[in-house]
C-alpha positions in Angstrom: -41.9 69.0 24.0 -39.8 66.6 25.9 -42.1 65.4 29.0 -43.9 62.5 30.1 -46.8 64.2 27.9 -46.5 63.1 24.3 -47.3 60.8 21.9 -49.6 60.6 19.0 -53.1 59.3 18.7 -53.4 56.1 17.3 -50.5 54.5 19.2 -51.5 50.7 18.0 -51.7 52.5 14.3 -48.4 53.8 14.4 -47.2 50.2 15.2 -49.3 48.1 13.3 -48.1 46.0 10.7 -45.2 43.9 10.2 -41.5 42.9 10.9 -40.5 42.2 14.5 -38.9 43.7 17.5 -38.2 40.8 19.6 -39.2 39.6 22.8 -36.9 39.1 25.9 -32.7 39.1 26.0 -32.0 38.5 22.6 -34.5 41.1 21.5 -31.6 42.9 20.1 -29.7 39.8 18.3 -32.8 39.4 16.3 -33.5 42.6 15.2 -30.0 43.0 13.8 -31.2 39.5 11.8 -34.2 41.5 10.9 -32.0 44.4 9.4 -29.8 41.8 7.2 -27.3 41.9 9.8 -27.3 45.9 10.1 -27.1 47.5 13.7 -29.4 49.4 15.1 -28.9 52.8 15.2 -29.1 52.9 18.9 -26.0 50.8 18.6 -24.5 53.1 16.3 -22.0 56.0 16.4 -22.9 59.9 15.8 -21.2 59.9 12.4 -22.8 56.5 11.5 -26.3 58.0 12.5 -25.5 61.0 10.4 -24.7 58.6 7.5 -27.8 56.5 8.1 -30.0 60.1 8.1 -28.1 61.0 4.3 -29.2 57.5 3.0 -33.0 58.7 3.8 -32.4 60.8 0.4 -31.8 58.2 -2.0 -34.4 55.8 -0.5 -37.3 58.2 0.1 -38.8 60.3 -2.7 -37.8 58.3 -5.0 -41.2 58.9 -6.9 -43.7 61.8 -7.0 -46.3 59.8 -5.8 -47.4 61.3 -2.1 -48.9 57.6 -0.8 -45.8 56.0 -2.1 -43.3 58.6 -0.7 -45.4 58.5 3.1 -44.7 54.4 3.0 -41.4 55.1 2.3 -40.8 57.6 5.4 -42.3 54.3 7.3 -40.3 51.4 6.0 -37.4 53.4 6.2 -37.8 53.5 9.8 -38.4 50.1 10.5 -36.8 48.3 12.3 -33.4 50.4 12.4 -34.7 53.0 13.6 -38.1 52.2 15.8 -40.5 48.9 15.9 -43.5 50.7 14.5 -44.1 53.8 12.4 -47.0 55.4 11.0 -47.5 58.4 8.8 -50.9 60.6 8.6 -51.5 62.9 6.0 -53.9 65.8 6.5 -57.4 65.7 4.1 -56.9 68.9 3.1 -52.9 68.4 1.3 -54.3 64.7 0.2 -56.9 67.2 -1.9 -54.0 69.3 -3.3 -54.8 72.2 -0.5 -52.0 74.0 1.5 -51.5 73.0 4.8 -52.1 74.5 7.8 -51.3 74.9 11.7 -55.1 72.6 13.3 -56.7 75.1 15.3 -60.1 73.5 15.9 -61.0 71.3 18.7 -61.0 67.7 18.8 -59.5 65.7 16.2 -58.6 66.7 12.8 -59.6 65.4 9.5 -56.4 63.1 8.8 -56.0 59.9 6.7 -53.8 56.9 7.5 -51.1 57.0 4.6 -48.9 54.7 5.3 -47.6 51.9 8.2 -44.6 50.0 8.9 -43.9 47.7 11.8 -42.5 44.7 13.4 -44.3 41.0 13.5 -44.4 41.2 17.4 -46.2 44.6 17.4 -48.8 43.0 14.6 -51.5 42.9 17.5 -52.0 46.5 17.5 -55.1 48.1 16.4 -54.2 50.6 13.6 -56.4 52.7 11.7 -55.9 50.8 8.2 -54.1 53.0 5.4 -56.7 55.0 3.5 -59.0 55.4 6.0 -59.7 59.1 8.5 -57.7 58.8 11.5 -60.9 60.2 13.8 -63.3 58.3 12.2 -64.2 56.2 15.4 -66.7 58.1 17.5 -64.9 57.0 21.1 -61.7 59.1 19.2 -60.3 61.8 21.3 -58.0 64.5 21.1 -54.1 63.1 21.5 -50.6 64.3 22.6 -50.3 64.0 18.6 -52.7 66.2 17.9 -52.1 69.3 20.7 -48.7 69.7 20.0 -47.3 68.0 16.3 -50.6 69.2 14.3 -52.0 72.7 16.8 -48.1 73.8 17.6 -46.3 72.2 15.1 -43.8 70.5 17.8 -42.6 67.4 18.3 -43.6 65.2 21.5 -41.2 62.5 23.8 -42.4 60.3 26.1 -38.8 58.5 26.6 -41.0 55.7 29.0 -44.4 55.7 29.1 -46.3 54.9 31.7 -49.7 53.1 32.5 -51.9 56.8 32.3 -49.8 57.6 29.3 -51.0 55.1 27.0 -54.3 56.6 26.7 -52.6 60.5 26.1 -50.9 58.9 22.8 -54.0 56.3 22.0 -56.7 57.5 20.2 -59.5 55.0 22.0 -59.2 53.1 25.3 -58.7 49.7 23.5 -56.0 50.7 21.1 -54.3 52.6 24.6 -55.0 48.3 25.7 -53.4 47.0 23.0 -50.3 48.9 23.0 -50.2 48.0 26.8 -50.3 44.6 25.9 -47.6 44.7 23.4 -44.8 46.1 25.5 -44.6 49.1 23.9 -42.8 51.5 26.1 -41.6 54.5 24.0 -43.3 57.1 21.7 -41.8 59.9 19.6 -43.8 61.8 17.2 -43.0 65.0 14.6 -44.6 67.4 12.4 -43.8 67.3 8.6 -43.2 70.8 7.8 -42.3 72.4 4.6 -41.6 75.1 3.7 -44.1 76.6 6.6 -46.6 74.6 6.1 -48.1 71.5 8.1 -48.5 68.3 5.8 -49.2 66.1 8.5 -47.3 64.4 10.8 -44.9 61.0 11.9 -45.0 59.0 15.0 -42.6 55.7 16.0 -42.7 53.3 18.9 -40.6 51.0 20.8 -41.3 47.3 22.3 -39.4 44.7 24.4 -36.0 44.5 23.4 -34.8 47.9 22.6 -34.3 51.1 24.3 -36.2 53.7 25.1 -36.2 56.9 22.8 -33.8 59.9 23.4 -33.5 63.0 22.7 -30.5 62.1 20.4 -33.4 60.1 18.7 -35.6 63.4 18.7 -33.3 65.3 16.9 -32.5 62.5 14.4 -36.5 61.5 13.6 -37.0 65.8 12.7 -34.3 66.0 10.5 -35.7 63.2 8.9 -39.0 64.5 8.8 -37.8 67.6 7.5 -36.2 66.2 4.5 -39.2 63.9 4.0 -41.4 66.8 4.7 -40.4 68.3 1.2 -40.4 65.1 -1.0 -44.3 64.7 0.2 -45.2 68.2 -0.4 -42.9 68.1 -3.9 -45.5 65.4 -4.1 -48.5 67.5 -3.5 -47.2 69.9 -5.8 -46.9 67.3 -8.6 -49.9 65.9 -7.9 -52.1 69.1 -8.0 -51.1 70.2 -11.5 -51.6 66.5 -12.7 -54.8 67.4 -11.6 -54.8 70.8 -13.2 -53.3 68.9 -16.1 -55.7 66.3 -16.3 -59.3 68.7 -15.5 -57.8 70.8 -18.7 -57.2 67.8 -21.1 -60.3 66.4 -20.3 -62.5 69.8 -20.8 -60.7 70.5 -24.0 -61.1 66.6 -25.4 -64.8 66.4 -27.2 -67.8 65.3 -24.9 -69.4 63.4 -27.5 -68.9 62.5 -31.0 -71.8 63.5 -33.5 -74.1 61.2 -35.4 -72.7 61.6 -39.1 -74.6 59.6 -41.8 -72.9 56.3 -43.3 -70.3 56.9 -40.0 -70.4 55.2 -36.8 -67.4 56.5 -34.3 -66.3 54.6 -31.2 -64.1 57.2 -29.2 -61.9 56.0 -26.4 -59.2 58.2 -23.8 -57.0 55.4 -21.9 -55.1 57.5 -19.0 -51.1 56.6 -18.4 -50.4 54.2 -15.5 -47.7 56.7 -14.9 -48.6 59.5 -12.9 -46.1 62.1 -15.3 -47.6 60.5 -18.7 -50.3 63.1 -18.7 -50.4 66.0 -21.3 -51.4 66.4 -25.3 -53.0 63.6 -26.8 -56.3 64.6 -28.4 -58.9 63.6 -31.2 -62.2 65.3 -32.4 -65.1 64.0 -34.7 -66.4 66.9 -36.8 -69.7 66.7 -39.4 -68.8 68.4 -42.6 -71.2 69.9 -44.9 -72.3 67.3 -47.9 -72.7 64.2 -45.1 -68.8 63.9 -44.8 -67.4 63.4 -41.8 -64.0 64.7 -40.4 -61.9 62.4 -38.0 -58.8 63.9 -36.5 -55.9 62.6 -33.9 -52.8 64.2 -32.6 -49.9 64.2 -29.9 -48.3 67.0 -29.0 -44.6 66.0 -28.0 -44.7 66.4 -23.6 -46.4 66.1 -21.1 -47.7 68.8 -18.7 -49.6 71.6 -18.5 -47.6 73.2 -21.4 -48.4 70.2 -23.8 -52.3 70.3 -23.3 -52.0 73.9 -23.2 -50.7 73.1 -27.0 -53.2 70.8 -27.5 -56.1 72.6 -27.1 -54.6 75.5 -28.8 -54.4 73.3 -31.9 -57.3 71.2 -31.6 -59.0 74.8 -32.2 -57.2 75.9 -35.1 -58.2 72.2 -36.5 -62.0 72.7 -36.0 -61.9 76.1 -37.8 -60.2 74.9 -40.9 -62.7 71.7 -41.0 -65.6 74.0 -40.5 -64.1 75.6 -43.7 -64.5 72.3 -44.9 -60.7 72.4 -46.6 -58.9 69.4 -47.3 -57.1 67.4 -44.9 -53.5 68.3 -46.6 -54.6 71.8 -47.1 -55.1 71.4 -43.1 -52.3 70.0 -42.2 -49.9 72.8 -44.0 -51.9 75.1 -42.3 -51.4 73.5 -38.8 -48.2 73.3 -39.6 -47.4 77.0 -39.6 -50.1 77.7 -36.7 -47.8 75.6 -34.4 -44.4 77.1 -35.5 -46.5 80.4 -34.2 -46.6 78.7 -30.8 -44.1 81.0 -28.0 -43.1 77.3 -26.7 -42.1 76.0 -29.7 -43.6 72.1 -29.0 -44.4 69.6 -32.1 -47.4 67.3 -32.8 -48.1 64.5 -35.3 -51.1 64.4 -36.4 -53.5 62.1 -38.6 -56.7 63.6 -40.3 -59.1 61.2 -42.8 -62.4 62.6 -44.4 -65.1 60.5 -45.0 -67.6 60.4 -47.2 -70.5 58.3 -47.3 -71.4 58.6 -50.9 -68.6 56.0 -51.8 -67.4 54.8 -48.6 -63.7 56.5 -49.2 -61.3 58.4 -46.9 -59.0 61.0 -48.0 -56.1 60.9 -45.3 -53.1 63.1 -44.4 -50.5 62.4 -41.7 -48.0 64.5 -40.1 -45.3 62.2 -38.9 -48.2 60.2 -37.2 -48.9 56.3 -36.9 -50.5 54.3 -39.5 -54.3 53.6 -39.1 -55.6 50.1 -39.5 -58.1 49.5 -41.3 -60.0 46.0 -41.1 -62.6 44.8 -43.7 -64.7 42.8 -41.8 -63.9 39.7 -43.2 -61.0 38.8 -40.8 -58.2 41.1 -42.6 -56.4 43.5 -40.6 -53.9 45.7 -42.8 -51.9 49.3 -41.9 -52.6 52.1 -44.2 -50.2 52.9 -46.2 -50.4 56.7 -45.5 -47.4 59.0 -46.6 -46.0 60.2 -43.3 -44.8 64.1 -43.7 -43.2 66.0 -40.9 -44.6 66.6 -37.7 -46.7 69.8 -36.9 -44.1 72.9 -36.3 -41.0 70.9 -38.3 -41.6 73.6 -40.9 -41.4 70.8 -43.6 -44.8 70.9 -45.7 -46.4 70.1 -48.4 -48.2 67.1 -47.5 -49.5 64.4 -49.5 -53.0 62.8 -49.5 -53.9 59.2 -50.1 -57.7 58.2 -50.7 -59.0 55.0 -49.6 -61.8 52.7 -50.3 -62.9 50.8 -47.5 -65.5 47.9 -47.5 -69.2 48.6 -46.2 -68.5 47.4 -42.4 -65.1 47.5 -42.4 -63.6 49.8 -39.7 -60.7 52.3 -39.5 -58.4 52.0 -36.1 -56.6 55.8 -35.8 -54.9 55.6 -32.4 -51.6 57.8 -30.7 -48.8 56.2 -29.6 -49.3 55.2 -26.1 -51.2 52.0 -27.1 -47.9 50.7 -28.6 -45.0 52.5 -27.0 -42.5 50.6 -24.9 -39.3 50.5 -22.9 -38.8 46.8 -23.9 -39.8 46.4 -27.6 -39.1 48.0 -30.8 -42.1 50.2 -32.4 -42.5 47.5 -35.2 -43.4 44.6 -33.0 -46.0 46.7 -30.9 -47.6 47.3 -34.0 -47.6 43.5 -34.9 -49.0 43.2 -31.6 -51.4 46.3 -32.3 -52.9 44.2 -35.6 -52.6 40.8 -34.0 -54.9 42.0 -31.0 -57.5 44.1 -33.6 -57.9 40.8 -35.4 -58.7 38.9 -32.8 -61.6 40.9 -31.6 -65.6 40.7 -32.4 -66.7 43.4 -34.6 -68.6 44.5 -31.8 -65.9 44.2 -29.1 -63.9 46.5 -31.3 -66.3 49.0 -32.1 -67.0 49.1 -28.1 -63.6 49.9 -27.3 -62.0 46.7 -26.3 -59.0 47.6 -27.9 -58.1 49.8 -25.1 -57.9 47.1 -22.9 -55.9 44.3 -25.2 -53.0 46.4 -27.0 -49.7 46.0 -26.6 -49.1 48.7 -24.0 -52.0 48.2 -22.4 -50.0 46.3 -19.3 -47.6 49.0 -18.5 -49.0 52.0 -20.6 -46.1 54.5 -19.2 -48.2 57.5 -21.9 -51.8 58.1 -22.5 -53.6 57.3 -25.6 -56.6 57.7 -28.2 -58.2 55.3 -29.7 -60.7 56.0 -32.7 -63.1 53.2 -33.9 -64.8 54.4 -37.0 -67.3 51.9 -39.0 -68.4 52.7 -42.6 -72.1 51.2 -41.7 -73.2 47.9 -43.9 -75.3 49.5 -46.2 -75.3 53.3 -48.1 -77.3 55.9 -45.9 -80.7 56.4 -47.1 -80.4 60.3 -46.6 -78.0 61.1 -49.3 -78.4 60.7 -52.5 -75.8 62.0 -55.5 -75.9 62.1 -59.2 -73.3 62.5 -62.4 -74.7 66.0 -64.3 -74.7 66.2 -67.6 -72.1 69.0 -68.8 -74.2 70.6 -71.3 -76.6 73.7 -71.3 -79.4 71.9 -69.8 -77.6 70.4 -66.5 -79.7 73.3 -64.7 -83.0 71.7 -65.6 -82.1 68.2 -65.2 -81.0 69.3 -61.5 -84.0 71.1 -60.5 -86.0 67.8 -62.0 -83.4 65.4 -59.7 -83.7 67.9 -56.5 -88.0 68.7 -56.9 -88.5 64.7 -57.3 -86.1 63.6 -54.2 -87.6 66.4 -52.3 -90.9 64.9 -52.7 -89.9 61.7 -51.9 -88.6 62.9 -48.9 -92.3 64.9 -48.1 -89.7 68.2 -48.1 -91.9 69.6 -51.3 -92.5 73.0 -49.5 -88.5 73.7 -50.0 -88.9 72.6 -53.5 -89.0 76.3 -54.5 -86.3 77.5 -52.6 -83.7 74.8 -53.4 -84.9 75.2 -57.3 -83.8 78.0 -57.4 -80.6 77.8 -55.2 -79.9 74.3 -57.5 -79.9 76.6 -60.4 -77.7 79.1 -59.5 -75.2 76.5 -58.8 -75.2 74.8 -61.7 -75.1 78.3 -63.6 -71.8 79.3 -61.6 -70.6 76.0 -62.3 -71.3 76.5 -66.2 -69.6 80.0 -66.2 -66.9 79.6 -64.1 -66.4 76.0 -63.1 -65.7 74.3 -67.0 -69.2 72.4 -66.5 -70.9 71.1 -63.6 -70.0 67.5 -62.1 -71.9 65.8 -59.4 -74.9 67.0 -57.3 -75.9 65.6 -53.9 -78.1 66.2 -52.1 -78.4 65.1 -47.9 -80.6 65.5 -45.5 -79.7 65.0 -42.0 -80.7 67.5 -39.4 -80.9 70.5 -41.8 -80.8 69.9 -45.8 -77.8 70.3 -48.0 -77.1 70.6 -52.2 -73.6 71.0 -53.5 -72.4 71.1 -56.9 -68.9 70.3 -58.1 -67.0 71.4 -60.6 -63.1 71.7 -62.1 -62.8 75.3 -61.9 -59.8 76.1 -59.5 -61.4 79.4 -57.8 -63.6 80.0 -55.2 -66.8 81.8 -55.3 -67.5 85.4 -53.8 -70.6 87.3 -53.2 -69.6 90.4 -55.5 -71.4 94.0 -55.4 -73.7 94.5 -58.2 -75.4 97.7 -60.1 -78.4 98.2 -60.5 -77.7 98.3 -63.8 -75.7 94.9 -63.4 -77.2 91.5 -65.7 -75.1 90.1 -63.2 -73.5 88.9 -60.1 -76.7 88.7 -58.2 -76.5 84.4 -57.6 -74.6 84.1 -54.4 -76.8 87.0 -53.1 -79.9 85.3 -53.1 -78.2 82.6 -52.2 -76.7 83.9 -49.2 -80.7 85.3 -48.3 -82.2 82.2 -48.7 -80.2 79.9 -47.3 -79.2 79.0 -43.4 -75.4 79.6 -44.4 -73.3 78.5 -48.1 -69.8 78.3 -48.5 -67.0 76.5 -50.9 -63.7 74.1 -50.3 -60.9 72.9 -52.8 -60.8 69.3 -53.9 -58.4 67.3 -56.0 -59.9 68.2 -59.2 -61.3 71.9 -58.0 -64.1 72.9 -56.0 -67.7 72.4 -54.3 -70.1 74.8 -53.7 -72.7 74.3 -51.3 -75.7 75.6 -49.3 -77.8 74.9 -46.6 -81.4 75.0 -45.7 -83.3 74.5 -41.9 -85.9 71.6 -42.0 -89.3 72.2 -41.8 -90.3 71.7 -37.8 
């Protein structure tokens, strides 16, 4: 639309900001000085104007941030094209929804997204960036609402008369300030990309500058069309990022379980860059026998594919850990699972299993950064874990390491987002991380304080995960472990130990069941496992008994005929207990059974 009717609702807000169009006859000269010697567009040839329009491609849309892109559009036009510019985006677009023509009455819900203006127009009354443009009760429908937002047409008021100010300004006070500042020309264009209305951009000119012409209108429409594509790209990227963040947070554990002898604090630190969201993850699992599994992984890449791969690997890892497999075997199975994924992604992974009975960790690494061990007495050193190939690389097996941790010591596991930097090598960053951890008080370290003082915190361009596991100062009172003799009296010794301990825990009503269960477990160890090793009894949410031996074969329930003298031991355990299982160890295996505690 090109008429005496036309301008948008916030005259002052479009013109507020910084920079200045000068008053008086020297205005044009002062405008040239403000623009660093560049000649205003109204004095350029058509070719030069097209060259200026072409340069917008390198000045607008430099990032995938919607607000930043809108600000780049406003700043690009001031002061060469206009003395003041404002960009408003529909609230629905900022929420990631699709844009649409506004067909309602009154003023639509839009948000002031960007402002730029010369300092001579700083007395105007803009809507502050970040606030809705229809917030004021006295705000009324303007020409911008009527034509740009409802019909998708531009608005040009080349020379503004007194009654035009109320048609382009949202309030009477804003109109009065526009008149007082000498604003005399107004131009507004819709921001439309891919057939969707995203918002609007409006421009004003003040004293010392010529009014907008039809040529300026055509130039503004071309610029708005180009900028709208950049804004829409940022909208689509922002929506995808929100989906990735939502998916990732849904896949991460909501709480960490309470496990014997260990206190775990988990932290997720988002990236400062919009693209740095993807596949960092962690997990904490309670295992039979009071052990705790700690897992930290990092899928290489970002976006939805990395987050989806992270979810798959975490599910597989949890399943393998439910089977109580050794860390190095979990990594080998995960490598096979990663190679089966269609997207052929690669991930690093660090797995640690804590045993509260002797305060030890069993660790295995698939290309992951080494964990940091703090002994609680001021020392901090990285653990020399054998580093295998990343998951998906197809290079197995993996080698475990057994690490004894002093009571009160901390094991810090993390992803590379805490130390990755574009300006320093990884060894330097690791040294900085160690120094930062050493300088923290234990309670600050356990409370996630390392997140704020990690070397990459100020410019973290990748997300990061932090796990701080603290071995409690005293051995847990609910875990008991004994070494059993190798001869035939091992079963009677085990029954006596279990009965006495259950009486001490006031659980005598479970004595008969667990006497039978431990007898069967020790009997199997004597017959098939070269004799029993250690007997462990754990009281937690449930009561767990386990017996270790050096036999290589895992027990399985057998079909026993009526005439068979054996083969019914595991059947009895399966019927009497809530569940049972077995897992391989470095020296053999462990067989365990679990029963609910009396209510």
